[in-house]
N, C-alpha and C positions, 0 to 999 in steps of 0.2 A: 721601450728603453732598455738598453743593455746595462747590467749591473756594473760592468767595468767602466762604462761611461760615467755613471753616477759617482763611482769611486774617484775617478780622475777629477770630475768637476767639484766634488766636495773638497778635494785637496787644494784646488785652485781657490775656492772660497776661503779655506783655512789659510792659504798663503797670503791673501790680502790682509787677513787679521794679524798674522804674524809679522808682516811688514809694518803694519801700523803699530803693533806692540813694540817692535824694536825702536821705533821713533818716539813712542809715548811712554816707554818704560820708566823714565826718570821724571816724567811730568806729574803734576798734581792733578789727579783725575776726578776731583770733585767738581760738581757743576759750578761754573764760573760766572761772575758778574759780566754783563754784556760788554763793559768797557775794558775788560782784561783780555789781552791777546793770548793766543796759544800757538806759538810758531810751529810746533810739531803737527798740529791739526791743519794749519794753513798749508803746510808743505804737503801733507797727505792729500788734502782736497785739491791743491793745485796740480798734483801729479796724476791722480787717479779719477777725479770727478770731472767729467766733461760738461759741455754745454747742455743745459736741460736737466742737470743733476743725475746723469747716468754714471755709475761707478764702472770704470773700464779696467779690465784685467789685461795688461799689455802682453802677458805671456801666452794668451790664447789667440787662436786664428781671428784676425780682423778685430781684435779688441772686444771680446764678448763681455757680457754682463751676467752675473749670477744674483739670485735673490739673496744669497749670503752676503755678497758685497754691499748690496743696498741696505741690508739689515744692520751690518756693522757700522756703516757710515751714518745711519740714523742714530745709533747709540753714541758714536763719537760726537755727532752734532749736538746731541742732548748734553753730553758732558761739557762741551765747549760753550754751552748756552747760545748756540747759533740757531736761533729760531727760524730765521729766513731760509737757511739752507736745509734745515730739518723739513720744513714744509715743502720745499722744492723736491727733495729726495722722496718724500712720501707721495707727492703728486706724480712724479715720474713712475714710481713703482706701481701705483694704482692704475695709471693710464696704460702702461705698457706691459705689465706682468699680470694684472688682475682684470683684464678686459674692462677697465674703467670703473671697477667697483669692488673694493676690498671687503665690503660688507657681504658680498655674495660669492667671492672667489678667493681662495688662497693664491698667493702669487706663484706664477710659473718660475721654475728655477733657472732656466737658461734662455738668454735672448742674444741675438746677434745677426750676422749676415747668413742668410740661408743659401742652400745650394743653387737656387734659381736667381740669386743676386739681390733678392729683396731682404729687408731688415724686419725682424720681428721675433716672436717666440719660436725657439727651436725645439724645446721640449716643455710641455705644460705640466708635467708632474712636479708638484711643489717639493721644496726641501724643508723638512720640519724644523731643522735648527734655525733656519732663517725666519720661519714663521714664529717661533718662540721669541726670538730677539725683537721682531717687529711688534708683537703684542706687548712685550715687556717695555720697549722704548716708548710706545704710545701711552701706556698706563703711567709710566714715570713722568713723561712729558706733561700729561694732564695734571699730575700732582704738583710738579714743580712750577709749571707755567699757568696753572689754573685755566685749562682749556677743556671743557667738558666733552666736546666732540671727540677728542683724542681718547678719553677714557671709554666712551661708548664703542668706538671703533676697536680699541684694544681688547675689550671684553668680547665683542663679536668674533674677532679673529681667534681668541683663546677658546671660545666655545666650538668654533669650527675645527680647530686642532683636535680637541677632545673627540669630536664626532668622526673625523675623517683620517686622523693620523695616530690614534692610539688604539690598542687592542689588549684584551686580557688573555694571557697565555697561562695554561695550567702549570702550577708549580712555581711560577714567577710573579704573576700579577699583571697589573696594567703597565704597559710599556709604550714608549714613543717610537713608532715606526719612522724610518728615515724619510718616507714619502707615502702617500696613500696607496700607490701601486708599486708592485715589483719586489717586495721584501718579505713576503710570506710564501716560500716555496712549497709549503704544505700547511694544512690547517693547524698543525701542532708545532710548526717550526717558523722561526723568525730570524731574519738577518738584521743585526743591530749595529749601531755606531755609538760606542760609549761616550764620545765627546759631544753628542748632539743635545744633551739635556742638562745644562748646568743646574745644580741644585738651587742656587740663588734665584734663578728665574722661575723654577717650579714653585718655590715658596712665595714669590711675589705674585704669580698668577693665581695661586691658591687664595691668597689674601684678597685679591681683586675680583674673585669670582662672583657671578650673579646669582648663584644658588648654592645651597648646602651640598647638593649632589655633585656639582662641579668642583667645589672645594675639596670634597673627599677624593675625587678622581685625580686632581692635581697632587694632593698629599700622598696618595698611593704611589705615585710615580717617584716620589723622593726615595722611598725605600727600595724600589726596584732599580733605580739609577745607582744607588749605593751598591746593590748586589752586582749589577752589571759591571761597574767599575772595578770592584774588588774580586769577585769570583771569575770575571772574565779576564783577569790578569793575575793568575795564580803565582807567578814569579815576581810580581810587582811592576811589570811593564805592560802598559795598556796597548792593546792592538787597535788598529784603525777600524777593523770590523770583526765581529764575532757572531757565531750562530748559537741560538738557544732552541732546544727541542724539549717539549714537555715530557717529563719522565726520564730524560737523559741528561739534562743540564746543559752547561755551556761547552762548546767545542770550537776548535779552530776553523776559521772561515777558509774554505778551500780556494776561493778566488784570489785572496791576498796572502795566503800561507802564513797567517798570524803575524804579519809585519805591522809594526807601529811606527808611524812617521808623521806626515803633515796633519792628519786628522787627530791622531792620538795625543800629540803634544798639547792640544787644547785641554785635555783632561787634567793634566798637571796644573795648568793655569787656573782652571776653575777650582780645583781643590785648594790651591794656594791662596785664592782670593775669598774663600769662605770666611765669614766673620769669626773672630775668636770665640764668640759665644755660640756658634752653631754646634749642635750636639754631634754632628757627623764629621766635623773637621779633623779631630784627632785620629779617628779610625781610618779615614781616607788618606791623610798624609802619611800615617804609619805604613799603610799598605803600599803606597807608591814611593816609599823612600829608596828602593833600589835604583831608581833613575837618578836620584840625587847622588847616590854613592858612586855610580859610574861616572857621572859628570865631574864629581870632585876628583876622581882618580885620573881622568883623561884631560880635564881642563875645559872641555866643551861637551854639550849633550850630543849623543849620536844622532845622525840624520835618520837612520833606520835601526830598528831593533827587531831581531827575531824573538818574539815574545815567548816562544816555546823553549828557548834555551837561555835567553837573556843576553845573547851576544849582539854587540853593536856594530853597525856598518857606517863608515864615513863620519863626517862632522856636520852637525846642524849649523845653520847660519845664525845671524844675530837675533832673528825672530825666535828661534828655538831657545836661545839663551834667555831672552826677555820673558818667554813663557814660563820659565822655571824660577825667575826671580822671586815671585811672591812666596813660593814654597821654601826657597833657600833662605829668604829673609826671616822666615818664621822659626828657623831652627834655633835652639838654645845656644847661647854663647855667640 
């Protein structure tokens, strides 16, 4: 797998989330009674979810599917209290991305039409952000709908994430790798995506862990995610990708030249959606305030930011604006 390919695919997964965010930004996103409709969700599902509950990204060749798309759809189905569609999404994900068994395999991140004309997994390297959201959605579905098998499956996936997608790096601690393979160019160096590990999800998975050791490993990532977000964005603009080397600290990712765009915009969304009581909320929002200042000055968030200089390029679409709404709404006055 080429890193450039993963960068592009991650952006596509983020693009689906941002499209949904634009439509759902003004909606009440608490879990709803079954009888209450949610037109924004119905519109998203009708546009992007095909027969068999496959989330289709129309911007990709032949309408490919990413595990991120499946994961976000599971979350929105949970919020919509759409149990039937949640189960169908889960079943398609398990059957097609996890070789029929999510208990034994993390889902492959890319599925679609292959070069030989057949349809199936194109790259089986998982995407850890999708895996986090799937584990989270399952554990919350178990709690809200009282379905024990969802809790058990969510815990198994969470344990596999810890084993296969986290690593301890000297001077930083335990971090979430973007995937099991391809993101440790050296034993002391990792390539990371700051938007992959929302602190909310880390806290929930820590609370739902099956052992004290697992709880400690999830909690450790809360601190490293805070450092990744703040120290990886010294000017207050989050990059899509950043490199950390033990003994050297964070440095600009050469492949993406420190640009923050479709991936990074999610970091502002996660920070804005932290509970007011979260002890990290204030420090994260304070560190990321420069993006809000630029947006207030220009009227729209930039589509790309050179995080080394803070200069913006182009204008982000409605999804970018929606991603900043939670942080903007938390400002005093």
